[in-house]
C-alpha positions as CSV (number, residue, x, y, z in Angstrom):
1,M,46.3,27.3,26.0
2,P,47.8,24.9,23.4
3,H,46.0,22.4,21.5
4,D,45.4,19.0,22.6
5,P,44.3,16.9,19.6
6,S,43.4,13.9,21.9
7,N,40.6,16.3,23.5
8,P,38.2,17.1,20.6
9,S,36.1,19.0,22.9
10,R,38.5,21.9,23.1
11,D,38.7,22.2,19.2
12,P,35.2,23.5,17.9
13,V,36.2,23.2,14.3
14,P,36.0,19.5,13.8
15,A,32.2,19.7,15.1
16,A,31.4,22.5,13.2
17,L,32.5,21.1,9.9
18,R,30.7,17.9,10.8
19,V,27.4,20.0,11.1
20,V,28.0,21.7,7.7
21,V,28.8,18.3,6.2
22,A,25.7,17.0,7.9
23,T,23.5,19.8,6.6
24,I,24.9,19.5,3.0
25,A,24.1,15.8,3.0
26,I,20.7,16.5,4.4
27,V,20.2,19.0,1.5
28,I,21.5,16.7,-1.3
29,L,19.3,13.7,0.2
30,L,16.2,15.7,0.0
31,A,16.9,17.1,-3.4
32,A,18.0,13.6,-4.6
33,T,14.3,12.2,-3.1
34,W,12.4,14.8,-4.9
35,F,14.3,14.5,-8.2
36,W,14.3,10.5,-8.3
37,A,11.1,10.2,-6.3
38,N,9.8,7.6,-8.7
39,L,13.0,5.7,-8.8
40,L,13.2,5.8,-5.1
41,L,9.8,4.5,-4.9
42,Q,10.6,1.6,-7.0
43,I,13.5,0.5,-5.2
44,F,11.6,0.7,-1.9
45,A,8.9,-1.6,-3.5
46,A,11.8,-3.9,-4.4
47,I,12.9,-3.8,-1.2
48,L,9.4,-4.7,0.2
49,L,9.2,-7.9,-2.3
50,A,12.8,-8.7,-1.3
51,I,11.6,-8.8,2.5
52,A,8.7,-11.0,1.5
53,L,11.0,-13.4,-0.7
54,Q,13.1,-13.5,2.4
55,S,10.3,-14.5,5.1
56,G,9.2,-17.3,2.3
57,A,12.9,-18.5,2.2
58,R,13.1,-18.5,6.0
59,G,10.1,-20.6,6.4
60,L,11.1,-22.7,3.8
61,H,14.6,-23.1,5.7
62,R,12.8,-24.2,9.2
63,L,10.7,-26.7,7.2
64,T,13.4,-28.2,5.1
65,G,16.7,-26.9,5.9
66,L,17.1,-25.3,2.1
67,G,19.6,-22.2,2.0
68,M,18.7,-18.9,1.8
69,K,19.7,-18.4,-1.7
70,P,17.9,-21.3,-3.1
71,G,15.2,-20.7,-0.9
72,V,14.4,-17.3,-2.3
73,L,14.5,-18.9,-6.0
74,V,11.8,-21.5,-5.1
75,V,9.7,-19.0,-3.4
76,L,9.9,-16.7,-6.6
77,L,9.5,-19.7,-9.0
78,A,6.4,-20.9,-6.6
79,F,4.8,-17.4,-6.8
80,L,5.0,-17.1,-10.6
81,V,3.7,-20.7,-11.2
82,V,1.0,-19.7,-9.1
83,T,0.3,-16.3,-10.5
84,V,0.5,-17.7,-14.0
85,T,-1.7,-20.7,-13.1
86,A,-4.3,-18.6,-11.7
87,L,-4.3,-15.8,-14.7
88,R,-4.6,-19.0,-17.0
89,M,-7.4,-20.4,-15.1
90,A,-9.5,-17.3,-13.8
91,G,-7.7,-14.4,-16.0
92,P,-10.0,-14.4,-19.2
93,A,-13.3,-14.4,-16.9
94,I,-11.9,-11.3,-14.8
95,M,-10.8,-9.6,-17.7
96,N,-14.3,-10.1,-19.3
97,Q,-16.0,-9.1,-16.3
98,F,-13.8,-6.0,-15.8
99,E,-14.6,-4.8,-19.4
100,Q,-18.2,-5.6,-19.0
101,L,-18.1,-3.3,-15.5
102,V,-16.2,-0.5,-17.3
103,Q,-18.9,-0.5,-20.0
104,G,-21.7,-0.9,-17.8
105,L,-20.9,1.8,-15.1
106,P,-22.4,5.0,-16.8
107,D,-25.6,3.0,-17.5
108,S,-25.6,1.7,-13.8
109,W,-24.8,5.4,-12.4
110,Q,-27.7,6.6,-14.6
111,A,-30.2,4.3,-13.0
112,L,-29.0,5.0,-9.4
113,S,-29.3,8.8,-10.3
114,D,-32.8,8.2,-11.8
115,W,-33.9,6.9,-8.7
116,I,-32.2,9.9,-6.3
117,S,-33.9,12.2,-8.8
118,A,-37.5,10.9,-8.2
119,H,-36.8,11.6,-4.1
120,P,-37.3,15.4,-3.2
121,I,-34.0,15.2,-1.1
122,G,-32.0,13.7,-3.9
123,Q,-33.3,16.3,-6.4
124,A,-32.1,19.2,-3.8
125,V,-28.7,17.5,-3.8
126,I,-28.3,17.1,-7.3
127,D,-29.6,20.7,-7.9
128,R,-26.5,21.9,-5.8
129,L,-24.0,19.9,-7.7
130,P,-21.4,22.2,-9.4
131,T,-22.7,21.0,-12.9
132,S,-26.2,22.1,-11.7
133,E,-27.9,21.3,-14.8
134,G,-30.0,18.3,-13.2
135,S,-29.7,15.4,-15.1
136,G,-27.3,16.7,-17.5
137,G,-24.7,17.0,-14.3
138,M,-25.6,13.5,-13.4
139,S,-24.9,12.5,-17.1
140,Q,-21.4,14.4,-17.2
141,M,-20.5,12.2,-13.7
142,A,-22.0,9.2,-15.3
143,G,-19.8,9.5,-18.3
144,S,-16.7,10.1,-15.8
145,L,-17.5,7.2,-13.4
146,P,-15.1,4.7,-14.8
147,N,-12.5,6.8,-13.7
148,L,-13.1,5.2,-10.1
149,L,-11.4,2.3,-11.4
150,G,-8.3,4.3,-12.0
151,L,-7.2,3.4,-8.4
152,V,-7.1,-0.1,-9.5
153,T,-5.5,-0.1,-12.9
154,G,-4.1,3.4,-13.4
155,T,-2.5,2.8,-9.8
156,L,-0.6,-0.5,-11.0
157,N,0.2,1.0,-14.4
158,T,1.5,4.1,-13.4
159,M,3.7,2.3,-10.5
160,M,5.0,-0.1,-13.1
161,G,5.1,1.8,-16.2
162,S,6.1,-0.7,-18.6
163,M,7.5,-4.2,-19.0
164,T,10.8,-2.7,-18.2
165,A,9.9,-1.4,-15.1
166,I,8.4,-4.6,-14.2
167,F,11.3,-6.6,-15.0
168,L,13.8,-4.0,-13.1
169,L,11.6,-4.5,-10.0
170,I,11.7,-8.3,-9.8
171,V,15.5,-8.1,-10.6
172,L,16.2,-6.0,-8.0
173,S,14.1,-7.6,-5.3
174,I,15.9,-11.0,-6.1
175,Y,19.4,-9.3,-5.9
176,F,18.1,-7.5,-2.6
177,A,16.9,-10.7,-1.1
178,M,19.6,-13.1,-2.1
179,E,22.4,-10.6,-1.2
180,S,20.8,-8.9,1.7
181,D,23.8,-9.0,4.0
182,T,26.0,-7.2,1.5
183,Y,23.9,-4.2,0.8
184,R,23.0,-4.1,4.5
185,E,26.7,-3.9,5.7
186,G,27.4,-1.3,2.6
187,A,24.8,0.9,4.0
188,L,25.9,0.4,7.8
189,R,29.3,1.5,6.7
190,L,28.0,5.0,6.4
191,V,27.5,5.1,10.1
192,A,29.7,6.0,12.6
193,P,31.6,2.9,13.8
194,D,30.4,3.1,17.4
195,S,26.5,3.7,16.3
196,R,26.7,0.6,13.8
197,D,25.4,-1.5,16.4
198,R,22.2,0.4,17.2
199,A,21.9,1.1,13.1
200,R,22.1,-2.8,12.6
201,D,19.3,-3.3,15.3
202,I,17.1,-0.5,13.8
203,L,17.4,-2.0,10.5
204,D,16.4,-5.5,11.8
205,D,13.4,-3.6,13.6
206,L,12.2,-2.1,10.1
207,G,12.3,-5.5,8.3
208,H,10.4,-7.3,11.0
209,K,7.9,-4.7,10.9
210,L,7.7,-4.4,7.1
211,A,7.3,-8.2,6.9
212,H,4.9,-8.4,9.5
213,W,2.7,-5.8,7.8
214,M,2.9,-7.3,4.6
215,G,1.9,-10.8,5.8
216,G,-0.9,-9.3,7.7
217,Q,-2.0,-7.2,4.7
218,A,-2.0,-10.0,2.3
219,L,-4.2,-12.0,4.8
220,D,-6.6,-9.3,5.1
221,M,-7.0,-8.4,1.5
222,L,-7.8,-12.2,1.0
223,F,-10.4,-12.3,3.4
224,V,-11.9,-9.1,2.4
225,A,-12.1,-10.5,-1.2
226,M,-13.5,-13.7,0.1
227,L,-16.2,-12.1,2.0
228,A,-17.1,-9.8,-0.8
229,G,-17.1,-12.3,-3.2
230,L,-19.3,-14.7,-1.1
231,G,-22.0,-11.7,-0.3
232,L,-22.3,-10.3,-3.7
233,W,-22.7,-14.2,-5.1
234,A,-25.3,-14.4,-2.4
235,L,-27.3,-11.3,-3.5
236,D,-26.7,-12.5,-6.9
237,V,-25.0,-9.3,-8.1
238,P,-23.6,-9.7,-11.5
239,L,-19.9,-9.6,-12.1
240,A,-19.5,-10.4,-8.5
241,L,-15.7,-12.1,-9.2
242,I,-14.4,-9.0,-10.7
243,L,-16.0,-6.7,-7.7
244,A,-14.5,-9.2,-5.2
245,V,-11.0,-9.0,-6.6
246,I,-11.2,-5.1,-6.5
247,A,-12.6,-5.1,-3.3
248,G,-9.3,-7.2,-2.2
249,I,-6.9,-5.2,-4.3
250,T,-8.1,-1.7,-3.0
251,N,-8.0,-2.9,0.4
252,V,-4.2,-2.3,0.3
253,V,-5.0,1.4,0.8
254,P,-6.6,1.7,4.2
255,I,-9.9,3.6,4.7
256,I,-10.0,4.9,1.3
257,G,-9.9,1.7,-0.9
258,P,-12.9,-0.1,1.0
259,F,-14.9,3.0,0.3
260,V,-13.8,3.2,-3.5
261,S,-14.9,-0.5,-3.9
262,G,-18.0,-0.6,-2.0
263,A,-19.2,2.5,-4.3
264,I,-18.0,0.7,-7.3
265,A,-20.2,-2.5,-6.4
266,A,-22.9,-0.5,-5.1
267,V,-23.3,1.4,-8.4
268,A,-22.5,-2.0,-10.5
269,A,-25.7,-3.5,-8.8
270,A,-28.0,-0.4,-9.3
271,P,-29.5,-2.0,-12.4
272,E,-30.7,-5.1,-10.4
273,G,-32.6,-2.4,-8.3
274,L,-32.0,0.0,-5.8
275,D,-32.9,-2.7,-3.1
276,T,-29.9,-4.7,-4.2
277,A,-27.6,-1.6,-4.4
278,L,-28.6,-0.8,-1.0
279,Y,-27.8,-4.6,0.5
280,V,-24.6,-4.1,-1.2
281,V,-23.9,-0.7,0.7
282,L,-24.8,-2.8,3.9
283,L,-22.8,-6.0,2.7
284,F,-19.7,-3.6,2.3
285,T,-20.1,-1.9,5.6
286,A,-20.6,-5.0,7.4
287,I,-17.2,-6.4,6.0
288,Q,-15.3,-3.1,7.0
289,M,-16.9,-3.4,10.5
290,F,-16.1,-7.1,10.8
291,E,-12.4,-6.2,9.3
292,G,-12.0,-3.3,11.5
293,N,-13.3,-4.7,15.1
294,I,-12.6,-8.3,14.7
295,L,-10.3,-9.5,11.6
296,M,-7.5,-6.5,12.0
297,P,-7.2,-6.8,16.0
298,M,-6.5,-10.4,15.3
299,I,-4.0,-9.8,12.7
300,Q,-2.1,-7.0,14.3
301,R,-1.2,-9.2,17.4
302,Y,1.4,-10.5,14.8
303,A,1.6,-7.5,12.6
304,V,2.0,-3.7,13.0
305,E,-0.7,-1.3,14.4
306,L,-1.1,2.2,13.1
307,P,-3.2,5.2,14.0
308,P,-6.0,5.8,11.7
309,A,-5.3,9.5,11.5
310,L,-1.8,8.9,10.6
311,T,-2.6,6.8,8.0
312,I,-5.1,9.1,6.0
313,I,-2.6,11.8,6.5
314,A,0.2,9.4,5.0
315,I,-2.1,8.5,2.0
316,V,-3.1,11.9,1.3
317,A,0.4,13.5,1.6
318,V,2.3,10.9,-0.2
319,G,-0.4,10.9,-3.1
320,S,-0.1,14.8,-3.3
321,L,3.9,14.8,-3.4
322,F,4.4,11.9,-5.9
323,N,1.7,10.3,-7.9
324,P,-1.7,8.3,-7.2
325,A,0.6,4.9,-7.4
326,A,2.3,5.9,-4.6
327,V,-0.4,5.5,-2.1
328,I,0.1,1.8,-2.4
329,L,3.4,2.4,-0.6
330,A,1.9,5.0,2.1
331,T,1.3,2.6,4.9
332,P,4.7,1.0,4.6
333,L,6.4,4.2,4.2
334,L,4.4,5.4,7.6
335,I,5.7,2.5,9.1
336,V,9.5,3.4,8.2
337,A,9.1,6.9,9.4
338,I,7.1,6.0,12.4
339,T,9.9,3.3,13.6
340,L,12.8,6.0,12.5
341,I,11.3,8.7,14.4
342,R,10.8,6.6,17.5
343,R,14.2,4.5,17.5
344,I,16.4,7.6,16.5
345,Y,14.9,10.8,17.9
346,V,12.6,9.6,20.7
347,E,15.1,6.8,22.2
348,G,18.4,8.2,20.7
349,V,17.8,12.0,21.2
350,L,15.3,12.3,23.8
351,G,16.5,9.1,25.5
352,D,12.7,7.9,26.2
353,T,13.1,4.0,25.6
354,G,9.5,3.6,27.1
355,S,7.8,0.5,25.0
356,D,4.8,2.0,22.8
357,D,4.1,-1.0,20.6
């Protein structure tokens, strides 16, 4: 049968070549992702900041009619002014409390462990610890306790690395925000022409979901920090300001973050008496119950709802594959993965277009 170039279905070679090329491209992409993981994570963080800048610029455009590019610069300058002002006003107090917290955690932990050792059940638990020399094991744990704060300081330091990395992150986010159409259209040219409209729709969907998540997460962190600060102040717990800041920051990591901040606050309150430490535990439990059952459902009307089990898996997987700093990006990465799987595989391949949002 003669070859008909107008009918590609009769010539399996182009299809086979496409499969080979696609396979090679996927392998190269996976290898690049592995070897350039830190750079790609920083680019993803810059994209998130760019989305936040664009969201603010759109709000300014609706209110004042200001163009997108000037709006991005105004939003960035406003953020820098607010940040610098806040650091000048509260920074010294926060750093002073932070240093006191780090220095006092071992003694706080020792006070808590002494109380536990005084009870038979607590002593039985201590005796079963891997460092089973009783109080010696607890002392070793007390000496290493400040490492709990690594989720706050180490994560940020590892993610940023240096002032150069911070500068690069800011510059990338500005370029992405101000020239988003250029970069998006450039990426779309990698997609087959007949699929570009759908790809463009998927990118818009990703941008909206990530913007909603960041807005909802910012509100959630602010409310948690305020509630923790007011509660700790009412309980007359020392270093309430830094403990509230830690509660807000660590809340960016769902489930695990609140547990860490609550544990740090309880240990810090132990020298004030075990009853105070227990009240702190109850306070953080009440805050998380309020957040999970009232605050987050209200926020998720306008943000993104994620299955808790998948969130935990994403945090553990990202932290294991990359570094502890990457857990900050685990949730937005999960949003990207879920959206791409749903839009490309479930809808595009399986043909299931039923809405599950």
